[in-house]
C-alpha positions as CSV (number, residue, x, y, z in Angstrom):
1,X,0.0,0.0,0.0
2,X,2.8,2.4,0.9
3,X,4.6,1.6,-2.4
4,X,1.4,2.4,-4.3
5,X,1.0,5.8,-2.5
6,X,4.7,6.6,-3.1
7,X,4.4,5.7,-6.8
8,X,1.3,7.9,-7.2
9,X,3.1,10.9,-5.5
10,X,6.1,10.4,-7.8
11,X,3.9,10.4,-10.9
12,X,2.1,13.5,-9.7
13,X,5.3,15.3,-8.9
14,X,6.8,14.4,-12.3
15,X,3.7,15.6,-14.2
16,X,3.6,18.8,-12.2
17,X,7.2,19.5,-13.0
18,X,6.6,19.0,-16.7
19,X,3.3,21.0,-16.9
20,X,4.4,24.6,-17.5
21,X,2.0,27.6,-17.0
22,X,0.5,28.5,-20.3
23,X,-0.2,31.8,-22.0
24,X,-3.7,32.1,-23.3
25,X,-6.2,34.5,-24.9
26,X,-8.2,36.7,-22.5
27,X,-10.1,38.8,-24.9
28,X,-10.6,39.1,-28.7
29,X,-11.5,42.4,-30.3
30,X,-13.4,40.8,-33.2
31,X,-16.2,38.3,-33.7
32,X,-16.8,35.4,-36.0
33,X,-17.2,37.7,-39.1
34,X,-14.6,40.4,-39.9
35,X,-14.2,42.8,-42.8
36,X,-11.7,42.1,-45.6
37,X,-9.6,45.0,-44.3
38,X,-9.5,45.6,-40.5
39,X,-7.2,45.2,-37.6
40,X,-7.4,42.2,-35.3
41,X,-7.0,42.7,-31.6
42,X,-5.7,40.1,-29.1
43,X,-5.4,40.4,-25.3
44,X,-3.5,37.8,-23.5
45,X,-3.6,36.7,-19.8
46,X,0.1,37.4,-19.2
47,X,2.4,40.4,-19.8
48,X,4.7,39.3,-22.6
49,X,6.7,42.4,-23.6
50,X,8.3,45.5,-22.0
51,X,7.6,49.2,-22.4
52,X,10.4,49.6,-25.0
53,X,8.7,47.0,-27.2
54,X,5.4,49.0,-27.6
55,X,4.1,50.8,-30.6
56,X,6.4,49.3,-33.2
57,X,5.3,47.5,-36.3
58,X,7.0,44.0,-36.5
59,X,7.2,41.3,-39.0
60,X,7.5,38.6,-36.3
61,X,4.5,36.2,-36.6
62,X,3.1,36.2,-33.1
63,X,0.0,34.5,-34.3
64,X,-0.1,31.7,-37.0
65,X,-2.9,32.3,-39.5
66,X,-4.3,29.6,-41.8
67,X,-4.4,30.4,-44.7
68,X,-1.5,32.9,-44.3
69,X,-2.4,36.6,-44.0
70,X,0.2,39.1,-45.0
71,X,0.7,41.9,-42.5
72,X,2.4,43.2,-39.4
73,X,2.0,43.1,-35.6
74,X,2.3,45.8,-33.0
75,X,2.2,45.6,-29.2
76,X,0.0,48.4,-27.9
77,X,0.2,47.2,-24.3
78,X,2.2,44.6,-22.4
79,X,-0.7,42.2,-22.9
80,X,-2.4,43.7,-26.0
81,X,-1.4,42.8,-29.6
82,X,-2.7,44.2,-32.8
83,X,-2.4,42.6,-36.2
84,X,-2.9,44.7,-39.3
85,X,-3.1,43.1,-42.8
86,X,-1.0,44.7,-45.5
87,X,-3.7,44.0,-48.2
88,X,-7.3,42.8,-48.3
89,X,-8.1,39.3,-47.1
90,X,-10.1,37.0,-49.4
91,X,-13.8,37.7,-49.6
92,X,-16.1,35.0,-48.2
93,X,-13.1,33.0,-46.8
94,X,-12.6,31.1,-43.6
95,X,-9.5,31.6,-41.4
96,X,-7.9,30.0,-38.3
97,X,-5.5,31.6,-35.9
98,X,-3.3,29.9,-33.3
99,X,-0.8,31.2,-30.7
100,X,2.8,31.2,-31.9
101,X,5.9,30.3,-29.8
102,X,7.2,33.8,-30.8
103,X,4.9,35.2,-28.1
104,X,7.4,33.9,-25.5
105,X,10.6,35.3,-27.0
106,X,10.7,38.2,-24.5
107,X,9.0,36.5,-21.6
108,X,11.3,35.7,-18.6
109,X,10.8,32.3,-16.9
110,X,9.6,29.1,-18.3
111,X,6.1,29.2,-19.9
112,X,4.2,27.5,-22.6
113,X,1.4,28.5,-24.9
114,X,-2.1,27.1,-25.2
115,X,-1.6,25.0,-28.3
116,X,-5.2,23.7,-28.2
117,X,-6.7,27.2,-28.7
118,X,-7.9,27.7,-32.2
119,X,-9.6,31.0,-33.2
120,X,-12.0,30.7,-36.1
121,X,-13.3,33.6,-38.1
122,X,-14.3,34.5,-41.6
123,X,-14.7,37.4,-44.0
124,X,-18.3,38.3,-45.1
125,X,-20.2,35.8,-47.1
126,X,-22.1,37.0,-50.2
127,X,-25.5,38.4,-49.2
128,X,-28.1,40.9,-50.3
129,X,-27.8,44.2,-48.5
130,X,-30.8,45.9,-50.1
131,X,-33.4,45.1,-52.8
132,X,-36.2,46.8,-54.7
133,X,-38.3,46.9,-57.9
134,X,-38.1,50.0,-60.1
135,X,-39.3,51.0,-63.5
136,X,-37.0,52.1,-66.4
137,X,-36.8,52.4,-70.1
138,X,-34.4,50.2,-72.1
139,X,-32.3,51.2,-75.1
140,X,-35.3,50.6,-77.4
141,X,-37.2,53.1,-75.3
142,X,-39.5,50.4,-74.1
143,X,-40.8,50.4,-70.5
144,X,-39.2,47.8,-68.3
145,X,-39.6,46.5,-64.7
146,X,-36.3,45.7,-63.1
147,X,-35.3,44.0,-59.9
148,X,-32.2,45.5,-58.2
149,X,-30.2,43.3,-55.7
150,X,-27.5,45.3,-53.9
151,X,-24.8,42.8,-52.8
152,X,-21.8,43.1,-50.4
153,X,-19.5,41.5,-53.0
154,X,-19.2,40.4,-56.6
155,X,-21.5,37.6,-57.8
156,X,-20.5,34.9,-60.2
157,X,-23.4,35.2,-62.8
158,X,-22.8,31.8,-64.4
159,X,-26.0,29.7,-64.1
160,X,-27.8,32.7,-62.5
161,X,-31.3,31.4,-63.5
162,X,-30.7,28.2,-61.7
163,X,-29.9,30.1,-58.5
164,X,-32.1,33.2,-58.5
165,X,-35.8,32.9,-59.3
166,X,-38.3,35.7,-59.6
167,X,-41.9,34.8,-58.8
168,X,-45.2,36.6,-59.2
169,X,-47.2,34.4,-56.8
170,X,-46.6,30.9,-58.0
171,X,-45.7,32.1,-61.6
172,X,-42.0,32.2,-62.5
173,X,-41.0,35.4,-64.3
174,X,-38.3,35.3,-67.0
175,X,-35.6,37.9,-66.9
176,X,-32.3,39.0,-68.3
177,X,-29.3,40.7,-66.7
178,X,-28.6,44.3,-67.7
179,X,-25.4,46.3,-66.9
180,X,-25.2,47.8,-63.5
181,X,-23.4,51.0,-62.5
182,X,-21.9,49.2,-59.5
183,X,-20.0,46.0,-60.0
184,X,-21.6,44.5,-56.8
185,X,-25.2,45.2,-58.0
186,X,-27.4,42.7,-59.9
187,X,-30.0,44.3,-62.1
188,X,-32.6,41.9,-63.6
189,X,-34.9,43.1,-66.3
190,X,-38.2,41.3,-66.2
191,X,-39.5,40.0,-69.6
192,X,-43.1,40.7,-68.6
193,X,-44.2,44.1,-67.3
194,X,-46.3,43.6,-64.1
195,X,-49.9,44.9,-63.7
196,X,-50.4,48.6,-63.1
197,X,-51.9,48.0,-59.7
198,X,-49.7,47.8,-56.6
199,X,-48.3,44.3,-56.2
200,X,-45.6,42.1,-54.9
201,X,-43.1,39.7,-56.4
202,X,-40.6,37.4,-54.8
203,X,-36.9,36.7,-55.3
204,X,-35.8,33.2,-54.3
205,X,-32.1,32.6,-53.9
206,X,-30.5,29.2,-53.6
207,X,-27.3,28.5,-51.6
208,X,-24.1,27.4,-53.3
209,X,-21.7,27.1,-50.4
210,X,-18.7,25.8,-52.5
211,X,-18.2,29.1,-54.3
212,X,-17.3,32.3,-52.5
213,X,-19.0,34.4,-55.3
214,X,-22.3,32.6,-54.7
215,X,-24.8,32.9,-51.8
216,X,-23.9,30.7,-48.8
217,X,-27.4,30.9,-47.3
218,X,-30.8,30.4,-49.1
219,X,-33.0,33.4,-49.0
220,X,-36.5,34.6,-49.9
221,X,-37.1,38.3,-50.5
222,X,-40.5,40.0,-50.9
223,X,-40.4,43.0,-53.2
224,X,-43.2,45.6,-53.4
225,X,-43.8,47.8,-56.3
226,X,-46.0,50.8,-57.1
227,X,-48.1,51.4,-60.2
228,X,-46.3,53.1,-63.0
229,X,-48.2,56.4,-62.7
230,X,-46.9,56.8,-59.2
231,X,-43.4,58.1,-58.3
232,X,-42.0,57.7,-54.8
233,X,-38.6,58.4,-53.1
234,X,-37.9,55.2,-51.2
235,X,-34.8,56.3,-49.2
236,X,-31.9,58.6,-49.0
237,X,-28.4,57.6,-47.8
238,X,-25.0,59.4,-47.6
239,X,-21.3,58.6,-48.0
240,X,-18.0,60.3,-48.5
241,X,-15.7,59.3,-51.4
242,X,-12.5,61.0,-52.5
243,X,-13.3,64.0,-50.2
244,X,-16.7,64.5,-51.9
245,X,-20.0,64.0,-50.2
246,X,-22.6,61.8,-52.0
247,X,-26.3,61.7,-51.3
248,X,-28.0,58.7,-53.0
249,X,-31.7,59.1,-53.7
250,X,-33.6,55.9,-54.5
251,X,-36.8,56.2,-56.5
252,X,-39.4,53.8,-57.8
253,X,-38.7,55.0,-61.4
254,X,-35.6,56.2,-63.2
255,X,-35.4,60.0,-63.4
256,X,-34.4,62.2,-66.3
257,X,-31.7,64.2,-64.5
258,X,-31.8,67.0,-67.0
259,X,-34.9,68.3,-65.3
260,X,-33.5,68.2,-61.8
261,X,-31.3,71.4,-61.7
262,X,-34.2,73.6,-60.4
263,X,-36.0,70.9,-58.5
264,X,-33.5,70.4,-55.7
265,X,-32.9,72.7,-52.8
266,X,-30.2,72.1,-50.2
267,X,-29.8,74.0,-46.9
268,X,-27.2,75.2,-46.1
269,X,-26.3,75.8,-49.7
270,X,-23.4,73.9,-51.3
271,X,-22.1,73.5,-54.8
272,X,-23.4,70.2,-56.2
273,X,-23.9,68.2,-59.4
274,X,-26.6,65.5,-60.1
275,X,-25.6,62.2,-61.6
276,X,-27.9,59.5,-63.0
277,X,-28.2,56.2,-61.1
278,X,-29.7,52.8,-61.8
279,X,-32.6,53.4,-59.4
280,X,-32.8,57.1,-59.0
281,X,-30.0,59.7,-58.9
282,X,-27.0,60.9,-56.9
283,X,-26.2,64.3,-55.6
284,X,-22.4,64.9,-55.5
285,X,-21.3,68.0,-53.6
286,X,-18.9,69.9,-51.3
287,X,-20.6,68.7,-48.2
288,X,-19.1,69.1,-44.7
289,X,-19.0,65.9,-42.6
290,X,-20.2,67.8,-39.5
291,X,-23.1,69.7,-40.9
292,X,-26.8,68.6,-41.1
293,X,-28.3,69.3,-44.5
294,X,-32.0,69.7,-45.4
295,X,-32.8,68.4,-48.9
296,X,-36.1,69.3,-50.6
297,X,-37.1,67.7,-53.9
298,X,-40.0,69.3,-55.6
299,X,-43.0,67.2,-56.5
300,X,-42.9,68.4,-60.1
301,X,-40.2,65.9,-61.0
302,X,-41.5,63.1,-63.3
303,X,-40.3,59.5,-63.7
304,X,-39.4,58.0,-67.1
305,X,-42.8,56.3,-67.2
306,X,-44.7,59.4,-66.3
307,X,-44.9,58.7,-62.6
308,X,-45.5,61.7,-60.3
309,X,-45.1,62.4,-56.6
310,X,-48.1,63.4,-54.5
311,X,-46.1,66.0,-52.5
312,X,-42.6,67.5,-52.1
313,X,-40.0,65.3,-50.5
314,X,-38.0,66.6,-47.5
315,X,-35.2,64.7,-45.9
316,X,-32.1,65.3,-43.8
317,X,-28.6,64.3,-44.8
318,X,-25.8,63.8,-42.2
319,X,-22.5,62.3,-43.0
320,X,-20.9,61.9,-39.6
321,X,-17.3,60.9,-39.2
322,X,-15.7,60.2,-42.6
323,X,-13.7,57.0,-43.0
324,X,-9.9,57.6,-42.9
325,X,-8.6,58.6,-46.3
326,X,-5.1,59.0,-47.7
327,X,-4.0,59.7,-51.3
328,X,-1.5,61.7,-53.3
329,X,-3.1,64.6,-55.0
330,X,-1.2,63.7,-58.2
331,X,-0.7,60.0,-58.5
332,X,1.0,60.2,-61.9
333,X,3.6,62.9,-61.2
334,X,7.1,61.3,-60.8
335,X,9.7,63.9,-61.5
336,X,11.3,66.4,-59.1
337,X,14.0,68.9,-59.7
338,X,17.3,68.5,-57.9
339,X,17.0,72.2,-56.8
340,X,13.3,72.2,-55.9
341,X,11.6,72.3,-52.5
342,X,10.9,68.5,-52.5
343,X,7.2,69.0,-51.6
344,X,4.4,66.5,-52.3
345,X,0.7,67.2,-52.0
346,X,-1.4,64.6,-50.1
347,X,-5.0,64.4,-49.0
348,X,-5.4,63.2,-45.5
349,X,-8.7,62.7,-43.6
350,X,-9.0,61.4,-40.0
351,X,-5.5,59.9,-39.8
352,X,-3.7,61.6,-36.9
353,X,-0.2,60.1,-37.5
354,X,1.6,58.7,-40.5
355,X,5.0,57.0,-40.9
356,X,7.0,58.3,-43.9
357,X,9.7,56.1,-45.2
358,X,12.0,56.9,-48.1
359,X,14.3,54.4,-49.8
360,X,16.8,55.2,-52.5
361,X,17.3,52.6,-55.2
362,X,20.9,51.8,-56.2
363,X,21.7,52.9,-59.8
364,X,22.6,49.3,-60.9
365,X,19.2,48.1,-59.4
366,X,16.9,50.6,-61.1
367,X,15.8,48.4,-64.0
368,X,15.2,45.3,-61.9
369,X,13.3,47.4,-59.4
370,X,11.0,49.0,-62.0
371,X,10.4,45.6,-63.6
372,X,9.5,44.1,-60.2
373,X,7.0,46.8,-59.2
374,X,3.4,45.8,-59.7
375,X,0.2,47.6,-58.8
376,X,-2.3,45.3,-57.2
377,X,-5.8,46.8,-57.3
378,X,-8.3,45.7,-54.7
379,X,-11.2,48.0,-55.3
380,X,-13.2,49.9,-58.0
381,X,-11.1,52.9,-57.2
382,X,-7.8,53.4,-58.9
383,X,-6.1,54.8,-55.8
384,X,-6.6,51.6,-53.9
385,X,-3.4,49.7,-54.6
386,X,-0.1,48.8,-53.1
387,X,3.3,48.1,-54.6
388,X,4.3,44.4,-54.2
389,X,8.0,45.2,-54.8
390,X,10.1,45.8,-51.7
391,X,12.4,48.7,-52.2
392,X,14.8,47.6,-49.4
393,X,15.8,44.7,-51.7
394,X,17.1,47.1,-54.3
395,X,18.5,50.0,-52.2
396,X,18.6,51.3,-48.7
397,X,16.3,53.4,-46.4
398,X,17.5,56.9,-46.3
399,X,14.8,58.4,-44.1
400,X,12.1,57.1,-41.7
401,X,10.0,59.6,-39.8
402,X,6.7,59.8,-37.8
403,X,4.6,62.9,-38.6
404,X,1.6,64.4,-36.9
405,X,-0.7,65.2,-39.8
406,X,-2.2,68.2,-38.0
407,X,1.3,69.8,-38.2
408,X,1.5,69.6,-42.0
409,X,1.1,73.0,-43.8
410,X,-2.1,73.2,-45.9
411,X,-2.2,75.0,-49.2
412,X,-5.6,75.4,-51.0
413,X,-7.0,72.5,-49.0
414,X,-4.1,70.1,-49.7
415,X,-1.6,69.0,-47.1
416,X,2.0,69.7,-48.1
417,X,4.6,67.1,-47.2
418,X,8.2,68.1,-47.5
419,X,10.2,64.9,-48.2
420,X,12.6,64.4,-45.3
421,X,15.6,63.6,-47.4
422,X,19.0,63.6,-45.6
423,X,21.6,66.2,-46.4
424,X,23.7,64.8,-49.2
425,X,25.6,66.4,-52.1
426,X,24.0,64.1,-54.7
427,X,20.2,63.7,-54.2
428,X,19.6,62.7,-57.8
429,X,18.2,59.2,-58.3
430,X,15.1,57.0,-58.0
431,X,13.3,57.1,-54.6
432,X,10.5,54.9,-53.3
433,X,8.2,56.8,-50.9
434,X,5.8,55.0,-48.5
435,X,3.3,56.9,-46.3
436,X,1.3,54.7,-43.9
437,X,-1.1,55.2,-41.1
438,X,0.4,54.7,-37.6
439,X,-2.6,52.7,-36.4
440,X,-3.7,50.8,-39.5
441,X,-0.9,49.3,-41.5
442,X,-3.1,48.6,-44.6
443,X,-3.8,52.4,-45.0
444,X,-0.8,53.4,-47.0
445,X,0.1,55.0,-50.2
446,X,3.3,54.5,-52.2
447,X,5.0,56.4,-54.9
448,X,8.1,56.3,-57.1
449,X,9.8,59.7,-57.5
450,X,12.8,60.6,-59.7
451,X,14.9,63.5,-58.6
452,X,16.7,64.7,-61.7
453,X,17.6,67.7,-63.8
454,X,15.9,66.1,-66.8
455,X,12.4,65.0,-67.4
456,X,11.7,62.2,-69.9
457,X,8.4,61.5,-71.8
458,X,8.1,58.5,-74.1
459,X,5.4,57.7,-76.6
460,X,4.9,54.8,-79.0
461,X,4.4,55.7,-82.6
462,X,1.1,54.8,-84.4
463,X,2.8,51.9,-86.3
464,X,4.0,50.5,-83.0
465,X,7.5,50.2,-84.4
466,X,9.1,53.4,-83.1
467,X,9.4,55.0,-79.7
468,X,9.6,58.8,-79.4
469,X,11.6,60.1,-76.4
470,X,11.3,63.7,-75.3
471,X,13.8,65.2,-72.9
472,X,13.4,68.5,-71.2
473,X,15.2,70.4,-68.4
474,X,13.3,70.7,-65.2
475,X,15.9,72.7,-63.4
476,X,13.4,75.6,-63.0
477,X,10.4,73.5,-62.2
């Protein structure tokens, strides 16, 4: 009996000595679904770094992602870690995250990590954000009823009629796709125009879970419509895009925008223009994000099928805090004079701090560097890209500086950044400039600049056999 007790105590002592305390997750700053571009916050139950390790972007993989996500980590507290992707994650994709042994590289004392902890999350699955029926005229000037499905991503339209069915009661309605102004919208033109009385049709969506550009969940959507002689404003929403405010007006019929100039009143007054939209129109203007605007639309406007409103429409438009925004005012400009002020214009909105990094490309590496640079677009906007070429592989960093954007001088509404080049007798050469948000690593803009006394313009001849090269002094530019 004594031997059994002694054996048990020895086993218990041995297991206790080999079971190290483990670092685990205390809090996650995100849920099961995340955006394709956002920071991921992790709080651990142990202090893992020191004060001197905080607020620095690192390439060390403190979390292991499957599939791999490119980006950087930053400790914002001794227990708090932020991961920021360098480019968008895949839409409608599932991910896993596990704790890495690298979490312990600065931790004193023997500890382990919770290897059994797996964090599962996914980017948004394809779904319908909004839907409506509206009336329009096609290219043959024939009246047409259309179903608009606003999606949160691009839809793979192959076999669409096997997956999306439009019903009037139990009767299936034939349709065809027509081009949409937004790449994430589906516009379906019905082959049969519905009755003039108010009615309801239904859109049935089947689930195709094996394709990220298909719907993962089946859905049934009821769609009301008004008679063609009635015009109604269904809703109004706002957004900011490229420093301009947009007010989207959704109507039950398309509108001839040529008649709208004198039918819209905005208080307080702003300069604006009206643009046609699939299901109404858009007001684009110099709106202020902090102001509340009263928008009145006169009832005299008429839909393309003759629909009229019963009374004036009044609505309030408020933009609130605008999403952070960062861009060069001139994305195509590349040349700077060797004797100039080295200033670059940038538009910055709601980004308090930026890191400015400048690398000079070695002369013998210029051609390989330019060949290796690729723009990777991830949105409908041309400014949304990053350079996949790493300048540090072809040269060296000559300047790295943190800047408070509020301290930048402003000229005609544009922030002016003076390139922090070091004092050197020979500044001429190819430079790679990267400006990125201090808090969100994926918010960055990059640019190649040539500091030279000569500007070059090349043009291919019409016969595609000759190249014309124009050289001009930019000493005084």
